[in-house]
N, C-alpha and C positions, 0 to 999 in steps of 0.2 A: 454806774451807767457807762463808764469808760469802755469803749469798744463795742457797745451794744447799739442796735438800731433803735433810736428813741424818736418818737413823735412828740411835738410840742403842742400844748393846748392852752388856750387862754380862757379863763372862766370869769364871768361877771356875776357878782352876788347882787341881786336886784330886789327892789321893794315891790314894784308893780309889774309882774310878769307880763300881763296882757299888753300894757302900754309899751314896755321895752321890746317885746317880741314884734309888735306892730312896727316900731321904729326900725329895727334891724332888718325885718322882712320887707315891709312895704316901702320904706324910705330909702334904705341902703341897698336893698335887693338881695340879701342873703336868703338862701333856700332853707326851709325847715319843715319838719313833719310834726311840729309841736302839737300836742293834744290837749292843751289847757292845764296841764299839771305844773308842779313846782320846778321842773327841769326842761330846758329846751336846748337842742344842739343845732348848729347851723353848718351847712355845707359850704366849703370854700373851693374855688376853682383850682387853686394851687395844690391842695391836698396835704401840704406840709404842716399846716397850722390849723387846728380846729378851734372853733369858738363855741362856747356853751354858756348858758345862764342857769343859775340855781337861785331859788328863793332865799333872800337874805335871812328871813325869819326862820326858815327850815334849817339853814346852815347854822345859825346861832344855837338853835335847839339841839342840833346834832353834836355840837362841840361843847354843850353845857354852858354857854355864855348868854348874857342878856342881850337882847336885840336893841340896838341904838341906831336909828336911821340917820344917814348922813345929810348934810345940807350944802347947797351951793355947788360950785365947780370942784370936782375931785382933783386935787393937785398932787396926788400920790402916784399916779401912773397915767399912761396913755396907751391906746391901741393904735399902731401905725398901719395904715392901709396903703400899700405902695402900688402905684399905677405904672404902666410901661413908659409914658412920656409926659413932658410938661404940658403938652396940648390936652392930654387926658385929665390932668389936674384941673385945668381951666374949664374944660367941658363939664366935669363933675361939679365944680363950684357953680357954674351957671345952672345946671340941672337942680341942684339942691337949693339955690337961691329962690326958686319958684315954689318951694315947699316951706312948711313952717319949721325951719331949722335955725338953731342959734349958732352964730359964728363968733366965738369969744375974741378972736384977734383980727377979724375982718377977712378980706379976700386973700387970694394967693400972693405969696411973696417968694422971690428968688433970692437965695442967700449966696454970698461970695464963695462958700464951700461947695456949691453945686447942687443944692436941693431946692426944689420949688414945692411949697406946701401951703395948706391952710388947716384950721382946726374947726371941728364941729363938736358941740356938746350934745350928748344924747339926752333923753328926757330926765335922767337922774343925775346929770352933771358930769358923766365920764367923758374924758376928752378923746377924740379920734383925730389923729393926724392923717390927712389925706395928702400924699405927696409923691414925688418922683425924683430920681437922680439922673434922669436921662432927658437931654434936650431934644432929641430926635422925635 
């Protein structure tokens, strides 16, 4: 890949496609043309990163593995959603606070190293960091 133009994508392997698509589309506001099948992709404004979902059961079948559903908060990765400014982080927290959303670590925190963020858990326990590195 060295020297080639490469786009990065993040894929979530999900158990309940309908529930997860509704969360990312209706709660977080990502756009999708999902048709109800085992794969959904989402449009992002930045264009540099794509987000897609694939049925966990279909993926396990495709690689010849047994399907084992996860439980609780996924502590193996996070998806970071970076906003332009600290004020945007606070506004997004206020917006999401009015919805049925889980905040595993509570409200926004500003760290000494210059980031303000909070965490949201999606319906299957994947962590989303919503933050900014810009005070303005």
